[in-house]
SEFIZA-3560 file (N, C-alpha, C; in Angstrom, 3 decimals):
REM SEFIZA-3560
<numar><xx>0.802</xx><yy>-1.175</yy><zz>0.000</zz><atom>N</atom></numar>
<numar><xx>0.000</xx><yy>0.000</yy><zz>0.000</zz><atom>CA</atom></numar>
<numar><xx>0.854</xx><yy>1.251</yy><zz>0.000</zz><atom>C</atom></numar>
<numar><xx>0.196</xx><yy>2.366</yy><zz>-0.135</zz><atom>N</atom></numar>
<numar><xx>0.851</xx><yy>3.661</yy><zz>-0.143</zz><atom>CA</atom></numar>
<numar><xx>0.586</xx><yy>4.368</yy><zz>1.174</zz><atom>C</atom></numar>
<numar><xx>1.555</xx><yy>5.154</yy><zz>1.604</zz><atom>N</atom></numar>
<numar><xx>1.411</xx><yy>5.849</yy><zz>2.877</zz><atom>CA</atom></numar>
<numar><xx>1.805</xx><yy>7.312</yy><zz>2.698</zz><atom>C</atom></numar>
<numar><xx>0.909</xx><yy>8.197</yy><zz>3.118</zz><atom>N</atom></numar>
<numar><xx>1.158</xx><yy>9.637</yy><zz>3.085</zz><atom>CA</atom></numar>
<numar><xx>1.040</xx><yy>10.154</yy><zz>4.512</zz><atom>C</atom></numar>
<numar><xx>2.007</xx><yy>10.939</yy><zz>4.949</zz><atom>N</atom></numar>
<numar><xx>1.926</xx><yy>11.505</yy><zz>6.289</zz><atom>CA</atom></numar>
<numar><xx>2.683</xx><yy>12.818</yy><zz>6.367</zz><atom>C</atom></numar>
<numar><xx>2.339</xx><yy>13.603</yy><zz>7.394</zz><atom>N</atom></numar>
<numar><xx>2.925</xx><yy>14.923</yy><zz>7.615</zz><atom>CA</atom></numar>
<numar><xx>3.520</xx><yy>14.939</yy><zz>9.017</zz><atom>C</atom></numar>
<numar><xx>4.729</xx><yy>15.499</yy><zz>9.134</zz><atom>N</atom></numar>
<numar><xx>5.396</xx><yy>15.608</yy><zz>10.428</zz><atom>CA</atom></numar>
<numar><xx>5.653</xx><yy>17.088</yy><zz>10.719</zz><atom>C</atom></numar>
<numar><xx>5.126</xx><yy>17.563</yy><zz>11.849</zz><atom>N</atom></numar>
<numar><xx>5.394</xx><yy>18.920</yy><zz>12.332</zz><atom>CA</atom></numar>
<numar><xx>6.364</xx><yy>18.806</yy><zz>13.493</zz><atom>C</atom></numar>
<numar><xx>7.373</xx><yy>19.680</yy><zz>13.514</zz><atom>N</atom></numar>
<numar><xx>8.321</xx><yy>19.617</yy><zz>14.627</zz><atom>CA</atom></numar>
<numar><xx>8.824</xx><yy>21.003</yy><zz>14.994</zz><atom>C</atom></numar>
<numar><xx>9.253</xx><yy>21.106</yy><zz>16.248</zz><atom>N</atom></numar>
<numar><xx>9.863</xx><yy>22.317</yy><zz>16.769</zz><atom>CA</atom></numar>
<numar><xx>11.220</xx><yy>21.926</yy><zz>17.333</zz><atom>C</atom></numar>
<numar><xx>12.265</xx><yy>22.501</yy><zz>16.808</zz><atom>N</atom></numar>
<numar><xx>13.606</xx><yy>22.271</yy><zz>17.335</zz><atom>CA</atom></numar>
<numar><xx>14.041</xx><yy>23.546</yy><zz>18.029</zz><atom>C</atom></numar>
<numar><xx>14.624</xx><yy>23.382</yy><zz>19.231</zz><atom>N</atom></numar>
<numar><xx>14.955</xx><yy>24.585</yy><zz>19.999</zz><atom>CA</atom></numar>
<numar><xx>16.142</xx><yy>24.346</yy><zz>20.917</zz><atom>C</atom></numar>
<numar><xx>16.866</xx><yy>25.440</yy><zz>21.194</zz><atom>N</atom></numar>
<numar><xx>17.972</xx><yy>25.441</yy><zz>22.144</zz><atom>CA</atom></numar>
<numar><xx>17.582</xx><yy>26.139</yy><zz>23.439</zz><atom>C</atom></numar>
<numar><xx>16.580</xx><yy>26.989</yy><zz>23.362</zz><atom>N</atom></numar>
<numar><xx>16.071</xx><yy>27.708</yy><zz>24.528</zz><atom>CA</atom></numar>
<numar><xx>14.622</xx><yy>28.071</yy><zz>24.242</zz><atom>C</atom></numar>
<numar><xx>13.982</xx><yy>28.727</yy><zz>25.183</zz><atom>N</atom></numar>
<numar><xx>12.591</xx><yy>29.115</yy><zz>24.981</zz><atom>CA</atom></numar>
<numar><xx>12.451</xx><yy>30.472</yy><zz>24.290</zz><atom>C</atom></numar>
<numar><xx>13.560</xx><yy>31.050</yy><zz>23.822</zz><atom>N</atom></numar>
<numar><xx>13.504</xx><yy>32.315</yy><zz>23.074</zz><atom>CA</atom></numar>
<numar><xx>13.049</xx><yy>32.034</yy><zz>21.646</zz><atom>C</atom></numar>
<numar><xx>12.221</xx><yy>32.919</yy><zz>21.111</zz><atom>N</atom></numar>
<numar><xx>11.647</xx><yy>32.729</yy><zz>19.780</zz><atom>CA</atom></numar>
<numar><xx>12.725</xx><yy>32.586</yy><zz>18.703</zz><atom>C</atom></numar>
<numar><xx>13.829</xx><yy>33.311</yy><zz>18.827</zz><atom>N</atom></numar>
<numar><xx>14.897</xx><yy>33.235</yy><zz>17.832</zz><atom>CA</atom></numar>
<numar><xx>15.619</xx><yy>31.896</yy><zz>17.828</zz><atom>C</atom></numar>
<numar><xx>15.527</xx><yy>31.133</yy><zz>18.918</zz><atom>N</atom></numar>
<numar><xx>16.208</xx><yy>29.842</yy><zz>19.026</zz><atom>CA</atom></numar>
<numar><xx>15.316</xx><yy>28.668</yy><zz>18.650</zz><atom>C</atom></numar>
<numar><xx>14.172</xx><yy>28.952</yy><zz>18.040</zz><atom>N</atom></numar>
<numar><xx>13.207</xx><yy>27.910</yy><zz>17.684</zz><atom>CA</atom></numar>
<numar><xx>13.096</xx><yy>27.824</yy><zz>16.162</zz><atom>C</atom></numar>
<numar><xx>13.061</xx><yy>26.585</yy><zz>15.654</zz><atom>N</atom></numar>
<numar><xx>12.785</xx><yy>26.378</yy><zz>14.232</zz><atom>CA</atom></numar>
<numar><xx>11.587</xx><yy>25.444</yy><zz>14.105</zz><atom>C</atom></numar>
<numar><xx>10.607</xx><yy>25.879</yy><zz>13.344</zz><atom>N</atom></numar>
<numar><xx>9.422</xx><yy>25.074</yy><zz>13.062</zz><atom>CA</atom></numar>
<numar><xx>9.568</xx><yy>24.466</yy><zz>11.683</zz><atom>C</atom></numar>
<numar><xx>9.298</xx><yy>23.168</yy><zz>11.554</zz><atom>N</atom></numar>
<numar><xx>9.298</xx><yy>22.529</yy><zz>10.240</zz><atom>CA</atom></numar>
<numar><xx>8.027</xx><yy>21.702</yy><zz>10.071</zz><atom>C</atom></numar>
<numar><xx>7.578</xx><yy>21.642</yy><zz>8.844</zz><atom>N</atom></numar>
<numar><xx>6.449</xx><yy>20.799</yy><zz>8.461</zz><atom>CA</atom></numar>
<numar><xx>6.885</xx><yy>20.040</yy><zz>7.217</zz><atom>C</atom></numar>
<numar><xx>6.996</xx><yy>18.720</yy><zz>7.330</zz><atom>N</atom></numar>
<numar><xx>7.481</xx><yy>17.879</yy><zz>6.236</zz><atom>CA</atom></numar>
<numar><xx>6.391</xx><yy>16.927</yy><zz>5.771</zz><atom>C</atom></numar>
<numar><xx>6.256</xx><yy>16.793</yy><zz>4.453</zz><atom>N</atom></numar>
<numar><xx>5.288</xx><yy>15.898</yy><zz>3.839</zz><atom>CA</atom></numar>
<numar><xx>6.035</xx><yy>14.713</yy><zz>3.228</zz><atom>C</atom></numar>
<numar><xx>5.536</xx><yy>13.501</yy><zz>3.530</zz><atom>N</atom></numar>
<numar><xx>6.166</xx><yy>12.273</yy><zz>3.059</zz><atom>CA</atom></numar>
<numar><xx>5.162</xx><yy>11.434</yy><zz>2.277</zz><atom>C</atom></numar>
<numar><xx>5.683</xx><yy>10.747</yy><zz>1.280</zz><atom>N</atom></numar>
<numar><xx>4.901</xx><yy>9.764</yy><zz>0.546</zz><atom>CA</atom></numar>
<numar><xx>5.791</xx><yy>8.539</yy><zz>0.377</zz><atom>C</atom></numar>
<numar><xx>5.352</xx><yy>7.397</yy><zz>0.907</zz><atom>N</atom></numar>
<numar><xx>6.143</xx><yy>6.160</yy><zz>0.882</zz><atom>CA</atom></numar>
<numar><xx>7.558</xx><yy>6.376</yy><zz>1.409</zz><atom>C</atom></numar>
<numar><xx>7.666</xx><yy>7.017</yy><zz>2.551</zz><atom>N</atom></numar>
<numar><xx>8.916</xx><yy>7.267</yy><zz>3.274</zz><atom>CA</atom></numar>
<numar><xx>9.844</xx><yy>8.272</yy><zz>2.591</zz><atom>C</atom></numar>
<numar><xx>9.415</xx><yy>8.899</yy><zz>1.504</zz><atom>N</atom></numar>
<numar><xx>10.223</xx><yy>9.882</yy><zz>0.790</zz><atom>CA</atom></numar>
<numar><xx>9.669</xx><yy>11.282</yy><zz>1.054</zz><atom>C</atom></numar>
<numar><xx>10.497</xx><yy>12.150</yy><zz>1.635</zz><atom>N</atom></numar>
<numar><xx>10.069</xx><yy>13.525</yy><zz>1.866</zz><atom>CA</atom></numar>
<numar><xx>10.033</xx><yy>14.244</yy><zz>0.526</zz><atom>C</atom></numar>
<numar><xx>8.870</xx><yy>14.823</yy><zz>0.209</zz><atom>N</atom></numar>
<numar><xx>8.763</xx><yy>15.490</yy><zz>-1.088</zz><atom>CA</atom></numar>
<numar><xx>8.593</xx><yy>16.998</yy><zz>-0.986</zz><atom>C</atom></numar>
<numar><xx>8.236</xx><yy>17.523</yy><zz>0.189</zz><atom>N</atom></numar>
<numar><xx>8.136</xx><yy>18.970</yy><zz>0.364</zz><atom>CA</atom></numar>
<numar><xx>8.285</xx><yy>19.299</yy><zz>1.847</zz><atom>C</atom></numar>
<numar><xx>8.882</xx><yy>20.471</yy><zz>2.143</zz><atom>N</atom></numar>
<numar><xx>9.089</xx><yy>20.886</yy><zz>3.536</zz><atom>CA</atom></numar>
<numar><xx>8.947</xx><yy>22.397</yy><zz>3.648</zz><atom>C</atom></numar>
<numar><xx>8.298</xx><yy>22.805</yy><zz>4.753</zz><atom>N</atom></numar>
<numar><xx>8.314</xx><yy>24.202</yy><zz>5.155</zz><atom>CA</atom></numar>
<numar><xx>9.243</xx><yy>24.318</yy><zz>6.346</zz><atom>C</atom></numar>
<numar><xx>10.127</xx><yy>25.293</yy><zz>6.315</zz><atom>N</atom></numar>
<numar><xx>11.023</xx><yy>25.560</yy><zz>7.440</zz><atom>CA</atom></numar>
<numar><xx>10.912</xx><yy>27.032</yy><zz>7.793</zz><atom>C</atom></numar>
<numar><xx>10.747</xx><yy>27.322</yy><zz>9.082</zz><atom>N</atom></numar>
<numar><xx>10.628</xx><yy>28.720</yy><zz>9.493</zz><atom>CA</atom></numar>
<numar><xx>11.934</xx><yy>29.481</yy><zz>9.280</zz><atom>C</atom></numar>
<numar><xx>13.055</xx><yy>28.787</yy><zz>9.268</zz><atom>N</atom></numar>
<numar><xx>14.326</xx><yy>29.483</yy><zz>9.035</zz><atom>CA</atom></numar>
<numar><xx>14.474</xx><yy>29.899</yy><zz>7.568</zz><atom>C</atom></numar>
<numar><xx>13.863</xx><yy>29.156</yy><zz>6.657</zz><atom>N</atom></numar>
<numar><xx>13.867</xx><yy>29.518</yy><zz>5.236</zz><atom>CA</atom></numar>
<numar><xx>12.694</xx><yy>30.443</yy><zz>4.935</zz><atom>C</atom></numar>
<numar><xx>11.553</xx><yy>30.206</yy><zz>5.599</zz><atom>N</atom></numar>
<numar><xx>10.380</xx><yy>31.064</yy><zz>5.434</zz><atom>CA</atom></numar>
<numar><xx>9.502</xx><yy>30.718</yy><zz>4.257</zz><atom>C</atom></numar>
<numar><xx>9.727</xx><yy>29.553</yy><zz>3.661</zz><atom>N</atom></numar>
<numar><xx>8.910</xx><yy>29.131</yy><zz>2.523</zz><atom>CA</atom></numar>
<numar><xx>8.986</xx><yy>27.620</yy><zz>2.364</zz><atom>C</atom></numar>
<numar><xx>8.152</xx><yy>27.099</yy><zz>1.462</zz><atom>N</atom></numar>
<numar><xx>8.170</xx><yy>25.678</yy><zz>1.145</zz><atom>CA</atom></numar>
<numar><xx>9.287</xx><yy>25.395</yy><zz>0.147</zz><atom>C</atom></numar>
<numar><xx>9.919</xx><yy>24.233</yy><zz>0.304</zz><atom>N</atom></numar>
<numar><xx>10.954</xx><yy>23.772</yy><zz>-0.626</zz><atom>CA</atom></numar>
<numar><xx>10.570</xx><yy>22.368</yy><zz>-1.061</zz><atom>C</atom></numar>
<numar><xx>10.554</xx><yy>22.131</yy><zz>-2.365</zz><atom>N</atom></numar>
<numar><xx>10.215</xx><yy>20.823</yy><zz>-2.900</zz><atom>CA</atom></numar>
<numar><xx>11.461</xx><yy>20.006</yy><zz>-3.194</zz><atom>C</atom></numar>
<numar><xx>11.351</xx><yy>18.684</yy><zz>-3.003</zz><atom>N</atom></numar>
<numar><xx>12.479</xx><yy>17.784</yy><zz>-3.223</zz><atom>CA</atom></numar>
<numar><xx>12.242</xx><yy>16.805</yy><zz>-4.367</zz><atom>C</atom></numar>
<numar><xx>11.013</xx><yy>16.715</yy><zz>-4.849</zz><atom>N</atom></numar>
<numar><xx>10.672</xx><yy>15.878</yy><zz>-5.992</zz><atom>CA</atom></numar>
<numar><xx>9.945</xx><yy>16.756</yy><zz>-7.002</zz><atom>C</atom></numar>
<numar><xx>9.670</xx><yy>16.194</yy><zz>-8.167</zz><atom>N</atom></numar>
<numar><xx>8.951</xx><yy>16.965</yy><zz>-9.184</zz><atom>CA</atom></numar>
<numar><xx>7.586</xx><yy>17.428</yy><zz>-8.650</zz><atom>C</atom></numar>
<numar><xx>6.867</xx><yy>16.530</yy><zz>-8.016</zz><atom>N</atom></numar>
<numar><xx>5.571</xx><yy>16.870</yy><zz>-7.425</zz><atom>CA</atom></numar>
<numar><xx>5.736</xx><yy>17.908</yy><zz>-6.311</zz><atom>C</atom></numar>
<numar><xx>6.756</xx><yy>17.744</yy><zz>-5.466</zz><atom>N</atom></numar>
<numar><xx>7.012</xx><yy>18.675</yy><zz>-4.365</zz><atom>CA</atom></numar>
<numar><xx>7.380</xx><yy>20.064</yy><zz>-4.853</zz><atom>C</atom></numar>
<numar><xx>8.156</xx><yy>20.141</yy><zz>-5.898</zz><atom>N</atom></numar>
<numar><xx>8.565</xx><yy>21.441</yy><zz>-6.452</zz><atom>CA</atom></numar>
<numar><xx>7.351</xx><yy>22.193</yy><zz>-6.996</zz><atom>C</atom></numar>
<numar><xx>6.460</xx><yy>21.465</yy><zz>-7.688</zz><atom>N</atom></numar>
<numar><xx>5.246</xx><yy>22.108</yy><zz>-8.213</zz><atom>CA</atom></numar>
<numar><xx>4.358</xx><yy>22.617</yy><zz>-7.074</zz><atom>C</atom></numar>
<numar><xx>4.191</xx><yy>21.803</yy><zz>-6.031</zz><atom>N</atom></numar>
<numar><xx>3.377</xx><yy>22.242</yy><zz>-4.897</zz><atom>CA</atom></numar>
<numar><xx>4.034</xx><yy>23.387</yy><zz>-4.149</zz><atom>C</atom></numar>
<numar><xx>5.349</xx><yy>23.347</yy><zz>-3.983</zz><atom>N</atom></numar>
<numar><xx>6.055</xx><yy>24.427</yy><zz>-3.292</zz><atom>CA</atom></numar>
<numar><xx>5.839</xx><yy>25.750</yy><zz>-4.005</zz><atom>C</atom></numar>
<numar><xx>5.927</xx><yy>25.735</yy><zz>-5.318</zz><atom>N</atom></numar>
<numar><xx>5.725</xx><yy>26.963</yy><zz>-6.092</zz><atom>CA</atom></numar>
<numar><xx>4.302</xx><yy>27.496</yy><zz>-5.892</zz><atom>C</atom></numar>
<numar><xx>3.326</xx><yy>26.598</yy><zz>-5.930</zz><atom>N</atom></numar>
<numar><xx>1.922</xx><yy>27.001</yy><zz>-5.759</zz><atom>CA</atom></numar>
<numar><xx>1.658</xx><yy>27.477</yy><zz>-4.335</zz><atom>C</atom></numar>
<numar><xx>2.148</xx><yy>26.747</yy><zz>-3.335</zz><atom>N</atom></numar>
<numar><xx>1.904</xx><yy>27.103</yy><zz>-1.935</zz><atom>CA</atom></numar>
<numar><xx>2.631</xx><yy>28.372</yy><zz>-1.532</zz><atom>C</atom></numar>
<numar><xx>3.808</xx><yy>28.615</yy><zz>-2.086</zz><atom>N</atom></numar>
<numar><xx>4.554</xx><yy>29.833</yy><zz>-1.755</zz><atom>CA</atom></numar>
<numar><xx>3.896</xx><yy>31.083</yy><zz>-2.321</zz><atom>C</atom></numar>
<numar><xx>3.010</xx><yy>30.918</yy><zz>-3.292</zz><atom>N</atom></numar>
<numar><xx>2.295</xx><yy>32.051</yy><zz>-3.871</zz><atom>CA</atom></numar>
<numar><xx>0.858</xx><yy>32.150</yy><zz>-3.378</zz><atom>C</atom></numar>
<numar><xx>0.509</xx><yy>31.362</yy><zz>-2.377</zz><atom>N</atom></numar>
<numar><xx>-0.858</xx><yy>31.352</yy><zz>-1.869</zz><atom>CA</atom></numar>
<numar><xx>-0.905</xx><yy>31.587</yy><zz>-0.369</zz><atom>C</atom></numar>
<numar><xx>-2.090</xx><yy>31.398</yy><zz>0.210</zz><atom>N</atom></numar>
<numar><xx>-2.263</xx><yy>31.650</yy><zz>1.648</zz><atom>CA</atom></numar>
<numar><xx>-1.577</xx><yy>30.607</yy><zz>2.534</zz><atom>C</atom></numar>
<numar><xx>-1.209</xx><yy>29.458</yy><zz>1.977</zz><atom>N</atom></numar>
<numar><xx>-0.587</xx><yy>28.394</yy><zz>2.769</zz><atom>CA</atom></numar>
<numar><xx>0.696</xx><yy>28.852</yy><zz>3.436</zz><atom>C</atom></numar>
<numar><xx>1.547</xx><yy>29.562</yy><zz>2.706</zz><atom>N</atom></numar>
<numar><xx>2.843</xx><yy>29.976</yy><zz>3.259</zz><atom>CA</atom></numar>
<numar><xx>2.652</xx><yy>31.006</yy><zz>4.377</zz><atom>C</atom></numar>
<numar><xx>1.655</xx><yy>31.842</yy><zz>4.273</zz><atom>N</atom></numar>
<numar><xx>1.400</xx><yy>32.854</yy><zz>5.308</zz><atom>CA</atom></numar>
<numar><xx>0.982</xx><yy>32.178</yy><zz>6.612</zz><atom>C</atom></numar>
<numar><xx>0.107</xx><yy>31.192</yy><zz>6.516</zz><atom>N</atom></numar>
<numar><xx>-0.325</xx><yy>30.499</yy><zz>7.734</zz><atom>CA</atom></numar>
<numar><xx>0.811</xx><yy>29.686</yy><zz>8.348</zz><atom>C</atom></numar>
<numar><xx>1.687</xx><yy>29.101</yy><zz>7.540</zz><atom>N</atom></numar>
<numar><xx>2.828</xx><yy>28.336</yy><zz>8.067</zz><atom>CA</atom></numar>
<numar><xx>3.815</xx><yy>29.246</yy><zz>8.787</zz><atom>C</atom></numar>
<numar><xx>4.015</xx><yy>30.444</yy><zz>8.290</zz><atom>N</atom></numar>
<numar><xx>4.958</xx><yy>31.373</yy><zz>8.933</zz><atom>CA</atom></numar>
<numar><xx>4.519</xx><yy>31.716</yy><zz>10.352</zz><atom>C</atom></numar>
<numar><xx>3.231</xx><yy>31.691</yy><zz>10.611</zz><atom>N</atom></numar>
<numar><xx>2.710</xx><yy>32.011</yy><zz>11.944</zz><atom>CA</atom></numar>
<numar><xx>2.794</xx><yy>30.834</yy><zz>12.909</zz><atom>C</atom></numar>
<numar><xx>3.030</xx><yy>29.634</yy><zz>12.396</zz><atom>N</atom></numar>
<numar><xx>3.040</xx><yy>28.440</yy><zz>13.243</zz><atom>CA</atom></numar>
<numar><xx>4.200</xx><yy>28.414</yy><zz>14.234</zz><atom>C</atom></numar>
<numar><xx>5.308</xx><yy>29.007</yy><zz>13.903</zz><atom>N</atom></numar>
<numar><xx>6.442</xx><yy>29.024</yy><zz>14.826</zz><atom>CA</atom></numar>
<numar><xx>6.030</xx><yy>29.647</yy><zz>16.155</zz><atom>C</atom></numar>
<numar><xx>5.349</xx><yy>30.755</yy><zz>16.074</zz><atom>N</atom></numar>
<numar><xx>4.919</xx><yy>31.430</yy><zz>17.300</zz><atom>CA</atom></numar>
<numar><xx>3.693</xx><yy>30.748</yy><zz>17.921</zz><atom>C</atom></numar>
<numar><xx>2.712</xx><yy>30.383</yy><zz>17.097</zz><atom>N</atom></numar>
<numar><xx>1.478</xx><yy>29.799</yy><zz>17.613</zz><atom>CA</atom></numar>
<numar><xx>1.696</xx><yy>28.394</yy><zz>18.176</zz><atom>C</atom></numar>
<numar><xx>2.375</xx><yy>27.547</yy><zz>17.430</zz><atom>N</atom></numar>
<numar><xx>2.511</xx><yy>26.141</yy><zz>17.800</zz><atom>CA</atom></numar>
<numar><xx>3.746</xx><yy>25.896</yy><zz>18.677</zz><atom>C</atom></numar>
<numar><xx>4.891</xx><yy>26.395</yy><zz>18.271</zz><atom>N</atom></numar>
<numar><xx>6.140</xx><yy>26.099</yy><zz>18.984</zz><atom>CA</atom></numar>
<numar><xx>6.325</xx><yy>26.952</yy><zz>20.237</zz><atom>C</atom></numar>
<numar><xx>6.288</xx><yy>28.249</yy><zz>20.066</zz><atom>N</atom></numar>
<numar><xx>6.621</xx><yy>29.155</yy><zz>21.165</zz><atom>CA</atom></numar>
<numar><xx>5.744</xx><yy>28.912</yy><zz>22.388</zz><atom>C</atom></numar>
<numar><xx>4.470</xx><yy>28.632</yy><zz>22.161</zz><atom>N</atom></numar>
<numar><xx>3.545</xx><yy>28.389</yy><zz>23.272</zz><atom>CA</atom></numar>
<numar><xx>3.901</xx><yy>27.124</yy><zz>24.041</zz><atom>C</atom></numar>
<numar><xx>4.435</xx><yy>26.119</yy><zz>23.359</zz><atom>N</atom></numar>
<numar><xx>4.683</xx><yy>24.822</yy><zz>23.980</zz><atom>CA</atom></numar>
<numar><xx>6.127</xx><yy>24.596</yy><zz>24.418</zz><atom>C</atom></numar>
<numar><xx>7.076</xx><yy>25.286</yy><zz>23.821</zz><atom>N</atom></numar>
<numar><xx>8.482</xx><yy>25.085</yy><zz>24.163</zz><atom>CA</atom></numar>
<numar><xx>8.746</xx><yy>25.416</yy><zz>25.625</zz><atom>C</atom></numar>
<numar><xx>8.147</xx><yy>26.472</yy><zz>26.126</zz><atom>N</atom></numar>
<numar><xx>8.334</xx><yy>26.826</yy><zz>27.535</zz><atom>CA</atom></numar>
<numar><xx>7.916</xx><yy>25.698</yy><zz>28.457</zz><atom>C</atom></numar>
<numar><xx>6.802</xx><yy>25.039</yy><zz>28.131</zz><atom>N</atom></numar>
<numar><xx>6.331</xx><yy>23.902</yy><zz>28.926</zz><atom>CA</atom></numar>
<numar><xx>7.315</xx><yy>22.739</yy><zz>28.840</zz><atom>C</atom></numar>
<numar><xx>7.831</xx><yy>22.468</yy><zz>27.640</zz><atom>N</atom></numar>
<numar><xx>8.776</xx><yy>21.366</yy><zz>27.449</zz><atom>CA</atom></numar>
<numar><xx>10.088</xx><yy>21.625</yy><zz>28.190</zz><atom>C</atom></numar>
<numar><xx>10.577</xx><yy>22.854</yy><zz>28.120</zz><atom>N</atom></numar>
<numar><xx>11.836</xx><yy>23.204</yy><zz>28.808</zz><atom>CA</atom></numar>
<numar><xx>11.642</xx><yy>23.061</yy><zz>30.316</zz><atom>C</atom></numar>
<numar><xx>10.555</xx><yy>23.575</yy><zz>30.835</zz><atom>N</atom></numar>
<numar><xx>10.276</xx><yy>23.487</yy><zz>32.269</zz><atom>CA</atom></numar>
<numar><xx>10.167</xx><yy>22.031</yy><zz>32.720</zz><atom>C</atom></numar>
<numar><xx>9.482</xx><yy>21.205</yy><zz>31.959</zz><atom>N</atom></numar>
<numar><xx>9.330</xx><yy>19.790</yy><zz>32.298</zz><atom>CA</atom></numar>
<numar><xx>10.676</xx><yy>19.088</yy><zz>32.277</zz><atom>C</atom></numar>
<numar><xx>11.522</xx><yy>19.397</yy><zz>31.299</zz><atom>N</atom></numar>
<numar><xx>12.837</xx><yy>18.752</yy><zz>31.214</zz><atom>CA</atom></numar>
<numar><xx>13.742</xx><yy>19.183</yy><zz>32.367</zz><atom>C</atom></numar>
<numar><xx>13.679</xx><yy>20.466</yy><zz>32.735</zz><atom>N</atom></numar>
<numar><xx>14.536</xx><yy>20.955</yy><zz>33.815</zz><atom>CA</atom></numar>
<numar><xx>14.138</xx><yy>20.389</yy><zz>35.169</zz><atom>C</atom></numar>
<numar><xx>12.860</xx><yy>20.180</yy><zz>35.383</zz><atom>N</atom></numar>
<numar><xx>12.431</xx><yy>19.646</yy><zz>36.679</zz><atom>CA</atom></numar>
<numar><xx>12.726</xx><yy>18.166</yy><zz>36.817</zz><atom>C</atom></numar>
<numar><xx>12.951</xx><yy>17.476</yy><zz>35.704</zz><atom>N</atom></numar>
<numar><xx>13.240</xx><yy>16.038</yy><zz>35.762</zz><atom>CA</atom></numar>
<numar><xx>14.727</xx><yy>15.731</yy><zz>35.676</zz><atom>C</atom></numar>
<numar><xx>15.546</xx><yy>16.730</yy><zz>35.399</zz><atom>N</atom></numar>
<numar><xx>16.967</xx><yy>16.447</yy><zz>35.243</zz><atom>CA</atom></numar>
<numar><xx>17.708</xx><yy>16.595</yy><zz>36.573</zz><atom>C</atom></numar>
//
């Protein structure tokens, strides 16, 4: 069978907004074909299909909503993760 999935992640060194990177990666059959990275600020395609979607998404509302995810999704939760890790170490 075929498998399609999306992975959202926040990588961080501290709870400061500048030290956080948000990524959203799309996979099909274990092959990443497109990714949004907050450090790049746009979608990047890795396959022919991914490149076409990246071009379309970078010119539409999708890229604007992804740019806000670093603050909405990561920044709100990183503080909780850092606090939980520090209290257990």
